[in-house]
Each structure stands twice: as C-alpha cells, then as structure tokens.
N, C-alpha and C positions, 0 to 999 in steps of 0.2 A: 208290865202288869204285876201287881203284888199278889201275895197269897190271899189277902183279904178280898181283893178284886176278883180273883179266880173263884173264891168261895161264893161271893155275891152273884156272879154270873151263873154258876152251877145251880144255886138256890133258885134264881129267877127262872131258869130254863126247865128245871125239874119239879119245882114246887115243894122241894124238901126243905126243912128248917135249916137255917144257917149253922146252928150248933152241930147238927148231924153231919152236914157237908164238911164242916171244918174238921171234925174228928175223923172222917173218912179220908180227907186229903192228907192229914197228918199221919194217919195209919199207913197210907200208900207210901209216903215219903220214908217212913220208918222201915217198911219192908224193902224198899229199894236200897236204902243205906245198909241194912243188915245183909242183904244178898251180896252187895258189892264188897262189903268187908269180908265176906266168906269167899270172895273171888268167884261168885256165881253171877253171870250176866242176867239182865232182865229184858226179855223180848216182848214188845207190844206190837203185834202185827198191824201194819198200816200206820203206825205212829213212829216207832224207832226202837233202838236198843240202848240200854244203859250198860256200859262195858267198863272194864279196867284196862288201861293202856300202860305199858311198861316204858319208862323213860330210862335211857342208858346213862351210865356215869359220864360226866362231862367236866371239863375244866373251865372255870370262870375267873374273871379278874375283878378285884376290888380296886377301882381306879383311885380312890381316895387314899388308901394305904399302900398302893402299888404292890399288892401281893396277889398270889395265885391261890385259888380255892379249888378243891375237888368236891363236886356235888355228886353224892353217891347215887347209884341206880335206885329208882323208886317207882311205885305204882300210883297212877292218878285215875280218878273217875272221869268218864267221858260219855257223851251222848252221840249216837250215830242215827240220824233221821232216816226213816224209810223213804224209798223212792217216791211213793205217792205223797208223803208229807212234803218233800222237797218240791215236787211238781205243783202242789197246791200253793206253796209259799211264793213260787216264781211267777204265778199268774198276775 
C-alpha cells in the first residue's frame, strides 16, 4: 500500500479532505523522523514502537576485488510491532 492509498483510505473512513489527511500523514512521518534522529523512540500503544537499533562494527568481503572491508558501527531505524498488532496480523 502506498502513501497515496493510505491517504485515500483515511479520507474515506473519516470524511476528511484528502489534502488535510495528506498533510497530517506527512507531519506524522516528519515527527517520527525527527524524534528518531534525536535518538528518542516513538511509542504508539497497541500499534508498535519506532526505535533506533545499534549495529556493531563488522568485517565484510568484496568478492569482486577480493578485499576485506570494515563496516563501522552505526544506528538504524526499526519498527517493533505491539503484541496486539502481531496477533491481529497472524489471524
């Protein structure tokens, strides 16, 4: 499902104009990105959590050049679904 399809579904279910829904969805995404960039997780009860995971430094191989690369430790964004979310999807 694309962002446009999400906006259309929300507009249909709530009766709110698509432009208002689109700006709200984009504002939500901006808030999540900003919070994660400040290393602040976003918790949505009953839905899940947007968190930052730490990846350790690791060694990788470039098989074409036959060289070894060191990939430094870094943070990545992740989503951890709530138990009720997982239970609903498994049905």
